[in-house]
DOVOTI-910216 format. One record per residue (C-alpha): residue number from 1; x, y negated, z negated. Coordinates in steps of 0.1 Angstrom, whole numbers, plus 2048, in hexadecimal, padded with zeros to 3 digits. Each point is the difference from the previous one (the first is absolute). Layout:
<rs>
<r k="NUM" X="X" Y="Y" Z="Z"/>
...
</rs>
This chain:
<rs>
<r k="1" X="800" Y="800" Z="800"/>
<r k="2" X="81D" Y="7E8" Z="7F8"/>
<r k="3" X="80E" Y="805" Z="823"/>
<r k="4" X="7DE" Y="7F7" Z="80E"/>
<r k="5" X="7FC" Y="7E1" Z="7EB"/>
<r k="6" X="821" Y="7F3" Z="80C"/>
<r k="7" X="7FA" Y="809" Z="825"/>
<r k="8" X="7FF" Y="7E0" Z="814"/>
<r k="9" X="7DF" Y="809" Z="811"/>
<r k="10" X="7EE" Y="80D" Z="7E0"/>
<r k="11" X="7E1" Y="7EC" Z="7FA"/>
<r k="12" X="7FA" Y="7FF" Z="7DB"/>
<r k="13" X="7DD" Y="7F1" Z="803"/>
<r k="14" X="7F5" Y="81B" Z="819"/>
<r k="15" X="80E" Y="81B" Z="7E8"/>
<r k="16" X="7ED" Y="7F1" Z="7E3"/>
<r k="17" X="7E0" Y="7FF" Z="814"/>
<r k="18" X="805" Y="824" Z="80A"/>
<r k="19" X="806" Y="80B" Z="7DC"/>
<r k="20" X="7E0" Y="7EF" Z="7F6"/>
<r k="21" X="7EE" Y="811" Z="81C"/>
<r k="22" X="80D" Y="822" Z="7F4"/>
<r k="23" X="7F3" Y="7F9" Z="7DD"/>
<r k="24" X="7DE" Y="7F7" Z="80E"/>
<r k="25" X="800" Y="821" Z="813"/>
<r k="26" X="809" Y="813" Z="7E1"/>
<r k="27" X="7E3" Y="7F0" Z="7ED"/>
<r k="28" X="7E8" Y="806" Z="81D"/>
<r k="29" X="80C" Y="824" Z="802"/>
<r k="30" X="7F6" Y="805" Z="7DB"/>
<r k="31" X="7DE" Y="7EF" Z="807"/>
<r k="32" X="7FA" Y="817" Z="81D"/>
<r k="33" X="801" Y="81E" Z="7E9"/>
<r k="34" X="7EA" Y="7EE" Z="7E6"/>
<r k="35" X="7E7" Y="7F7" Z="81C"/>
<r k="36" X="7FE" Y="825" Z="80A"/>
<r k="37" X="7F9" Y="80A" Z="7DC"/>
<r k="38" X="7E6" Y="7E4" Z="7FD"/>
<r k="39" X="7EF" Y="80E" Z="81E"/>
<r k="40" X="801" Y="824" Z="7F7"/>
<r k="41" X="7F4" Y="7FA" Z="7DC"/>
<r k="42" X="7E5" Y="7E8" Z="80D"/>
<r k="43" X="80D" Y="7E5" Z="7E9"/>
<r k="44" X="7FB" Y="7E6" Z="81B"/>
<r k="45" X="7DC" Y="80B" Z="805"/>
<r k="46" X="7FB" Y="7FF" Z="7DA"/>
<r k="47" X="80F" Y="7DD" Z="7FD"/>
<r k="48" X="7EB" Y="7F3" Z="81C"/>
<r k="49" X="7E0" Y="80A" Z="7EE"/>
<r k="50" X="80A" Y="7F0" Z="7DE"/>
<r k="51" X="802" Y="7DD" Z="7F3"/>
<r k="52" X="821" Y="7F5" Z="7F0"/>
<r k="53" X="808" Y="81D" Z="7E8"/>
<r k="54" X="81A" Y="80E" Z="7E9"/>
<r k="55" X="816" Y="81E" Z="809"/>
<r k="56" X="7EB" Y="815" Z="7E8"/>
<r k="57" X="7E0" Y="7F6" Z="810"/>
<r k="58" X="80E" Y="807" Z="823"/>
<r k="59" X="80E" Y="822" Z="7F5"/>
<r k="60" X="7DF" Y="80A" Z="7F1"/>
<r k="61" X="7ED" Y="7F5" Z="820"/>
<r k="62" X="818" Y="814" Z="816"/>
<r k="63" X="802" Y="81D" Z="7E7"/>
<r k="64" X="826" Y="7FE" Z="7FF"/>
<r k="65" X="81A" Y="7FD" Z="7E5"/>
<r k="66" X="804" Y="7DD" Z="7F3"/>
<r k="67" X="826" Y="7FF" Z="7FC"/>
<r k="68" X="805" Y="80A" Z="824"/>
<r k="69" X="7E5" Y="7E8" Z="80C"/>
<r k="70" X="810" Y="7E3" Z="7EC"/>
<r k="71" X="822" Y="806" Z="810"/>
<r k="72" X="7F0" Y="802" Z="822"/>
<r k="73" X="7ED" Y="7E0" Z="7FA"/>
<r k="74" X="820" Y="7EE" Z="7F5"/>
<r k="75" X="811" Y="80B" Z="820"/>
<r k="76" X="7E2" Y="7F2" Z="814"/>
<r k="77" X="801" Y="7E0" Z="7EC"/>
<r k="78" X="825" Y="7F8" Z="806"/>
<r k="79" X="7FB" Y="80B" Z="824"/>
<r k="80" X="7E4" Y="7E6" Z="805"/>
<r k="81" X="7E5" Y="819" Z="807"/>
<r k="82" X="7EC" Y="7FC" Z="7E0"/>
<r k="83" X="7F9" Y="7E1" Z="7EB"/>
<r k="84" X="808" Y="800" Z="7DB"/>
<r k="85" X="7F3" Y="7EA" Z="7E4"/>
<r k="86" X="81A" Y="802" Z="7E4"/>
<r k="87" X="7E9" Y="7F0" Z="7E6"/>
<r k="88" X="7E5" Y="81A" Z="804"/>
<r k="89" X="818" Y="81B" Z="80C"/>
<r k="90" X="7E9" Y="808" Z="81D"/>
<r k="91" X="805" Y="809" Z="824"/>
<r k="92" X="7EC" Y="7F9" Z="81F"/>
<r k="93" X="803" Y="80A" Z="825"/>
<r k="94" X="7F8" Y="7E1" Z="816"/>
<r k="95" X="7E5" Y="807" Z="819"/>
<r k="96" X="818" Y="7F4" Z="81C"/>
<r k="97" X="817" Y="81D" Z="7F6"/>
<r k="98" X="7E4" Y="819" Z="7FB"/>
<r k="99" X="7F7" Y="7FA" Z="825"/>
<r k="100" X="820" Y="813" Z="80A"/>
<r k="101" X="805" Y="818" Z="7E3"/>
<r k="102" X="7DE" Y="812" Z="7FA"/>
<r k="103" X="7ED" Y="81C" Z="810"/>
<r k="104" X="7E3" Y="7E8" Z="806"/>
<r k="105" X="817" Y="7ED" Z="818"/>
<r k="106" X="7FF" Y="81E" Z="818"/>
<r k="107" X="817" Y="7F9" Z="81D"/>
<r k="108" X="80F" Y="7E2" Z="7EE"/>
<r k="109" X="80C" Y="815" Z="7E3"/>
<r k="110" X="826" Y="7FF" Z="805"/>
<r k="111" X="806" Y="812" Z="7DF"/>
<r k="112" X="7F9" Y="821" Z="811"/>
<r k="113" X="81F" Y="7FC" Z="814"/>
<r k="114" X="817" Y="7FC" Z="7E2"/>
<r k="115" X="7FB" Y="825" Z="7F8"/>
<r k="116" X="818" Y="807" Z="81D"/>
<r k="117" X="81D" Y="7EF" Z="7ED"/>
<r k="118" X="7FF" Y="819" Z="7E3"/>
<r k="119" X="7F8" Y="81D" Z="818"/>
<r k="120" X="81F" Y="7F8" Z="815"/>
<r k="121" X="816" Y="7FE" Z="7E1"/>
<r k="122" X="7F9" Y="825" Z="7FB"/>
<r k="123" X="812" Y="809" Z="820"/>
<r k="124" X="81D" Y="7E8" Z="7FD"/>
<r k="125" X="81A" Y="81B" Z="7F8"/>
<r k="126" X="7F5" Y="815" Z="81E"/>
<r k="127" X="801" Y="7E1" Z="817"/>
<r k="128" X="823" Y="7F8" Z="7F4"/>
<r k="129" X="809" Y="824" Z="809"/>
<r k="130" X="7F3" Y="7FB" Z="823"/>
<r k="131" X="815" Y="7E1" Z="804"/>
<r k="132" X="81E" Y="816" Z="7FB"/>
<r k="133" X="7F6" Y="821" Z="810"/>
<r k="134" X="7E4" Y="7F6" Z="819"/>
<r k="135" X="7DF" Y="811" Z="803"/>
<r k="136" X="7E1" Y="7F5" Z="7EE"/>
<r k="137" X="7EA" Y="804" Z="7E2"/>
<r k="138" X="7E0" Y="815" Z="806"/>
<r k="139" X="7DC" Y="7F6" Z="7F9"/>
<r k="140" X="7FF" Y="818" Z="7E3"/>
<r k="141" X="819" Y="7EB" Z="7EC"/>
<r k="142" X="7E7" Y="7E2" Z="7FF"/>
<r k="143" X="7EA" Y="80A" Z="7E3"/>
<r k="144" X="7E4" Y="7E6" Z="802"/>
<r k="145" X="803" Y="7F4" Z="824"/>
<r k="146" X="7DF" Y="80F" Z="80D"/>
<r k="147" X="7EE" Y="7F2" Z="7E2"/>
<r k="148" X="80E" Y="7DD" Z="805"/>
<r k="149" X="7F9" Y="801" Z="825"/>
<r k="150" X="7DC" Y="80C" Z="7FA"/>
<r k="151" X="7FA" Y="7E3" Z="7E9"/>
<r k="152" X="810" Y="7E8" Z="819"/>
<r k="153" X="7EB" Y="80F" Z="81C"/>
<r k="154" X="7E0" Y="7FB" Z="7EB"/>
<r k="155" X="808" Y="7DB" Z="7FD"/>
<r k="156" X="80E" Y="7F7" Z="822"/>
<r k="157" X="7EF" Y="819" Z="817"/>
<r k="158" X="7E0" Y="810" Z="7F1"/>
<r k="159" X="7F3" Y="7DF" Z="7F0"/>
<r k="160" X="806" Y="7EE" Z="821"/>
<r k="161" X="7F3" Y="81A" Z="819"/>
<r k="162" X="7DE" Y="7F1" Z="805"/>
<r k="163" X="807" Y="7DB" Z="7FE"/>
<r k="164" X="823" Y="7FD" Z="80F"/>
<r k="165" X="80E" Y="81E" Z="812"/>
<r k="166" X="7E3" Y="80F" Z="814"/>
<r k="167" X="7F4" Y="7DF" Z="80D"/>
<r k="168" X="821" Y="7FC" Z="814"/>
<r k="169" X="7F3" Y="81D" Z="816"/>
<r k="170" X="7DB" Y="7F9" Z="802"/>
<r k="171" X="7F8" Y="81B" Z="81A"/>
<r k="172" X="80E" Y="81B" Z="7E8"/>
<r k="173" X="7E7" Y="7F7" Z="7E5"/>
<r k="174" X="7E4" Y="807" Z="819"/>
<r k="175" X="810" Y="820" Z="80B"/>
<r k="176" X="805" Y="80C" Z="7DC"/>
<r k="177" X="7DB" Y="7FA" Z="7F9"/>
<r k="178" X="7F6" Y="815" Z="81E"/>
<r k="179" X="819" Y="81C" Z="7F8"/>
<r k="180" X="824" Y="805" Z="80B"/>
<r k="181" X="81F" Y="815" Z="7F7"/>
<r k="182" X="819" Y="7EE" Z="7EA"/>
<r k="183" X="823" Y="80A" Z="7F4"/>
<r k="184" X="814" Y="7EE" Z="7E5"/>
<r k="185" X="825" Y="809" Z="802"/>
<r k="186" X="814" Y="7FE" Z="7E0"/>
<r k="187" X="7DF" Y="7FF" Z="7ED"/>
<r k="188" X="810" Y="803" Z="7DD"/>
<r k="189" X="7E5" Y="804" Z="7E6"/>
<r k="190" X="7E5" Y="7FA" Z="819"/>
<r k="191" X="7F0" Y="7E0" Z="7F2"/>
<r k="192" X="7FD" Y="7EE" Z="821"/>
<r k="193" X="7F3" Y="81E" Z="814"/>
<r k="194" X="7E8" Y="80A" Z="7E4"/>
<r k="195" X="7F2" Y="7DD" Z="7FF"/>
<r k="196" X="7FA" Y="801" Z="826"/>
<r k="197" X="7EF" Y="821" Z="7FD"/>
<r k="198" X="7E8" Y="7F1" Z="7E6"/>
<r k="199" X="7F9" Y="7E2" Z="816"/>
<r k="200" X="7FB" Y="813" Z="820"/>
<r k="201" X="7EF" Y="822" Z="7FA"/>
<r k="202" X="7FA" Y="807" Z="825"/>
<r k="203" X="826" Y="801" Z="807"/>
<r k="204" X="818" Y="81C" Z="7F9"/>
<r k="205" X="821" Y="7F8" Z="7EE"/>
<r k="206" X="821" Y="812" Z="7FC"/>
<r k="207" X="81E" Y="7F7" Z="7EB"/>
<r k="208" X="823" Y="80E" Z="805"/>
<r k="209" X="81D" Y="7FC" Z="7E7"/>
<r k="210" X="81E" Y="816" Z="7FB"/>
<r k="211" X="7FE" Y="7FC" Z="7DA"/>
<r k="212" X="7EC" Y="81D" Z="7F1"/>
<r k="213" X="7FB" Y="7EC" Z="7E0"/>
<r k="214" X="7F1" Y="7E3" Z="813"/>
<r k="215" X="7E9" Y="816" Z="814"/>
<r k="216" X="7F4" Y="812" Z="7E0"/>
<r k="217" X="7F8" Y="7DE" Z="7F1"/>
<r k="218" X="7EE" Y="7F6" Z="820"/>
<r k="219" X="7EB" Y="81F" Z="800"/>
<r k="220" X="7F6" Y="7FB" Z="7DC"/>
<r k="221" X="7F6" Y="7DC" Z="807"/>
<r k="222" X="7EB" Y="80C" Z="81E"/>
<r k="223" X="7E9" Y="816" Z="7EB"/>
<r k="224" X="7DD" Y="7FD" Z="80D"/>
<r k="225" X="80A" Y="7F3" Z="823"/>
<r k="226" X="7F8" Y="818" Z="81C"/>
<r k="227" X="80F" Y="7EC" Z="81D"/>
<r k="228" X="824" Y="7FF" Z="7F5"/>
<r k="229" X="81C" Y="819" Z="7FF"/>
<r k="230" X="825" Y="7FF" Z="7F5"/>
<r k="231" X="81E" Y="815" Z="80C"/>
<r k="232" X="824" Y="802" Z="7F6"/>
<r k="233" X="811" Y="7F9" Z="821"/>
<r k="234" X="81F" Y="7F0" Z="80F"/>
<r k="235" X="7F3" Y="7EB" Z="81C"/>
<r k="236" X="822" Y="801" Z="811"/>
<r k="237" X="7F7" Y="824" Z="807"/>
<r k="238" X="7DC" Y="7FF" Z="80C"/>
<r k="239" X="7F6" Y="808" Z="824"/>
<r k="240" X="7DC" Y="7F3" Z="801"/>
<r k="241" X="7F4" Y="7F1" Z="820"/>
<r k="242" X="7E4" Y="7E6" Z="804"/>
<r k="243" X="7EE" Y="80A" Z="7E0"/>
<r k="244" X="7F9" Y="7DF" Z="7EE"/>
<r k="245" X="7EF" Y="7E0" Z="809"/>
<r k="246" X="810" Y="7EC" Z="7E4"/>
<r k="247" X="822" Y="806" Z="7EF"/>
<r k="248" X="80C" Y="7EC" Z="7E3"/>
<r k="249" X="821" Y="7FC" Z="7ED"/>
<r k="250" X="803" Y="7EA" Z="7E2"/>
<r k="251" X="824" Y="7F8" Z="7F7"/>
<r k="252" X="809" Y="823" Z="80B"/>
<r k="253" X="816" Y="7FE" Z="81F"/>
<r k="254" X="81F" Y="7F0" Z="7F4"/>
<r k="255" X="809" Y="81B" Z="7E7"/>
<r k="256" X="7FA" Y="81D" Z="817"/>
<r k="257" X="81E" Y="816" Z="806"/>
<r k="258" X="7F9" Y="800" Z="826"/>
<r k="259" X="7EA" Y="7E1" Z="806"/>
<r k="260" X="806" Y="802" Z="826"/>
<r k="261" X="7F1" Y="823" Z="801"/>
<r k="262" X="7E4" Y="7F6" Z="7E9"/>
<r k="263" X="7F6" Y="7E3" Z="816"/>
<r k="264" X="802" Y="815" Z="820"/>
<r k="265" X="7EA" Y="81B" Z="7EF"/>
<r k="266" X="7E7" Y="7E5" Z="7F6"/>
<r k="267" X="7FF" Y="7F5" Z="824"/>
<r k="268" X="7F9" Y="823" Z="80C"/>
<r k="269" X="7E6" Y="807" Z="7E5"/>
<r k="270" X="7ED" Y="7E1" Z="809"/>
<r k="271" X="7E4" Y="803" Z="81A"/>
<r k="272" X="801" Y="7E9" Z="81E"/>
<r k="273" X="7EF" Y="7DF" Z="7F6"/>
<r k="274" X="808" Y="807" Z="7DC"/>
<r k="275" X="80F" Y="7E8" Z="7E6"/>
<r k="276" X="81E" Y="804" Z="7EA"/>
<r k="277" X="800" Y="7E8" Z="7E2"/>
<r k="278" X="822" Y="7FD" Z="7F1"/>
<r k="279" X="807" Y="7EC" Z="7E0"/>
<r k="280" X="825" Y="7FB" Z="7F9"/>
<r k="281" X="819" Y="7E8" Z="7F1"/>
<r k="282" X="7FE" Y="7DC" Z="80B"/>
<r k="283" X="825" Y="7F7" Z="807"/>
<r k="284" X="81A" Y="7FC" Z="81C"/>
<r k="285" X="817" Y="81C" Z="80A"/>
<r k="286" X="81D" Y="7E6" Z="7FD"/>
<r k="287" X="80B" Y="7F7" Z="7DD"/>
<r k="288" X="808" Y="7DC" Z="809"/>
<r k="289" X="7DB" Y="7FB" Z="808"/>
<r k="290" X="7F6" Y="80D" Z="7DD"/>
<r k="291" X="813" Y="7E7" Z="7EB"/>
<r k="292" X="7E0" Y="7EE" Z="7F7"/>
<r k="293" X="7EB" Y="81F" Z="7FD"/>
<r k="294" X="7EC" Y="7FD" Z="7DF"/>
<r k="295" X="806" Y="824" Z="7F7"/>
<r k="296" X="820" Y="806" Z="814"/>
<r k="297" X="818" Y="80A" Z="7E4"/>
<r k="298" X="7E6" Y="817" Z="7F0"/>
<r k="299" X="7F8" Y="811" Z="821"/>
<r k="300" X="824" Y="807" Z="809"/>
<r k="301" X="804" Y="80F" Z="7DE"/>
<r k="302" X="7E2" Y="816" Z="804"/>
<r k="303" X="80E" Y="80A" Z="822"/>
<r k="304" X="823" Y="809" Z="7F2"/>
<r k="305" X="7F2" Y="813" Z="7E2"/>
<r k="306" X="7E1" Y="810" Z="80F"/>
<r k="307" X="7F5" Y="7FD" Z="824"/>
<r k="308" X="822" Y="803" Z="811"/>
<r k="309" X="80D" Y="81B" Z="7E8"/>
<r k="310" X="7E2" Y="817" Z="801"/>
<r k="311" X="803" Y="800" Z="826"/>
<r k="312" X="825" Y="808" Z="7FF"/>
<r k="313" X="7F9" Y="81B" Z="7E7"/>
<r k="314" X="7EC" Y="812" Z="81B"/>
<r k="315" X="81C" Y="7FB" Z="81A"/>
<r k="316" X="7ED" Y="7E3" Z="80F"/>
<r k="317" X="807" Y="7DE" Z="80F"/>
<r k="318" X="800" Y="7ED" Z="7E0"/>
<r k="319" X="7EC" Y="7E4" Z="811"/>
<r k="320" X="7F9" Y="7EE" Z="7DF"/>
<r k="321" X="7E5" Y="7E8" Z="7F4"/>
<r k="322" X="80D" Y="7E2" Z="813"/>
<r k="323" X="7FF" Y="810" Z="822"/>
<r k="324" X="7EE" Y="7E1" Z="80B"/>
<r k="325" X="7E9" Y="7F4" Z="81C"/>
<r k="326" X="819" Y="802" Z="81B"/>
<r k="327" X="809" Y="825" Z="7F9"/>
<r k="328" X="7DB" Y="808" Z="7FB"/>
<r k="329" X="7F7" Y="7F3" Z="822"/>
<r k="330" X="81D" Y="811" Z="810"/>
<r k="331" X="7F7" Y="822" Z="7F1"/>
<r k="332" X="7DB" Y="7FC" Z="807"/>
<r k="333" X="807" Y="7F9" Z="825"/>
<r k="334" X="819" Y="81E" Z="801"/>
<r k="335" X="7E4" Y="816" Z="7F2"/>
<r k="336" X="7EA" Y="7F6" Z="81E"/>
<r k="337" X="7EA" Y="7E4" Z="7F3"/>
<r k="338" X="7FD" Y="7E1" Z="816"/>
<r k="339" X="7E3" Y="7ED" Z="7F0"/>
<r k="340" X="80D" Y="7F3" Z="7DE"/>
<r k="341" X="7F2" Y="7E3" Z="7EC"/>
<r k="342" X="810" Y="7F4" Z="7DF"/>
<r k="343" X="7EA" Y="7EF" Z="7E7"/>
<r k="344" X="807" Y="7F0" Z="7DE"/>
<r k="345" X="7E6" Y="802" Z="7E5"/>
<r k="346" X="7FF" Y="7E6" Z="7E4"/>
<r k="347" X="7F9" Y="81A" Z="7E4"/>
<r k="348" X="820" Y="813" Z="807"/>
<r k="349" X="821" Y="7EC" Z="801"/>
<r k="350" X="816" Y="81F" Z="803"/>
<r k="351" X="7F2" Y="810" Z="81F"/>
<r k="352" X="7F7" Y="7FB" Z="825"/>
<r k="353" X="7E3" Y="812" Z="810"/>
<r k="354" X="805" Y="80E" Z="823"/>
<r k="355" X="7E1" Y="807" Z="815"/>
<r k="356" X="80C" Y="819" Z="81A"/>
<r k="357" X="7EA" Y="80C" Z="81C"/>
<r k="358" X="806" Y="81E" Z="816"/>
<r k="359" X="7F5" Y="7FB" Z="824"/>
<r k="360" X="7E6" Y="815" Z="810"/>
<r k="361" X="80D" Y="81E" Z="813"/>
</rs>
């Protein structure tokens, strides 16, 4: 450090500013874990329903242990998320903060995403090993990934299907009401496709995912629905031809081992005149174009520690979360699609929506 300080080009002010920035990151990293805990324990939801209250009152309302709740509240207080009255020793969650931290906020509930931080920490040792030896970390190593993604799907996709997502393809809504064949690729726990099956009983729905645990959860959630089925299947291996009128993927392409094969198989499985609706990450394929991305650092981290590595673990391309619009368009065109529209929806700042039509034979 001494040599750096005496170097003629060393900018002490720049160094000081960077050190301050690192300390801010350290504090924010701690808050990220606390926000995840606040979400999982429903403390944010509890606070939003209470007037200014003591830690004991909050703990009782949440049915949690007061000592832990108090320490969590103090972290939230110094982090600026919760207001504290030292005279009365009471805490309160401002309504402006609750709008982004509670389940009632639906797609605006950013707290859901903070669960990824603690989840990724569990695989840090394995990721470090991959930096040294190559390869990847398999899906099975991510203990709560499907649960987190199912919750995120419920907020961003399921809650928005009727008001935001389906209206971008108005003819599909008419067709769904009449009765068509629909496939959801990478369906996970099946929340989106089960909701569609409820909304459109005349249509027939299928969900594919290569995770047996996710498919088991999807089947359980589908109890009572007679127009939906789920199968454990690697879509890179399917050979279906002109079987579906609508195919959907929700944040599912970028972490496929072989996304090029998956897209080609989707093209083949779609009937002439059919629609492929692809939701995927809103970003550029070029890092210099993502410098002002509101979630850029987070998404590159998710890519390195999940999406890229699970693909590499299967001997795949390792495309990564931030494959971007340019690469997406290139791969869609290589798969055979020529009619591609990209849309941005205000409820979802993280994703683009591609409306892709297959021409008539």
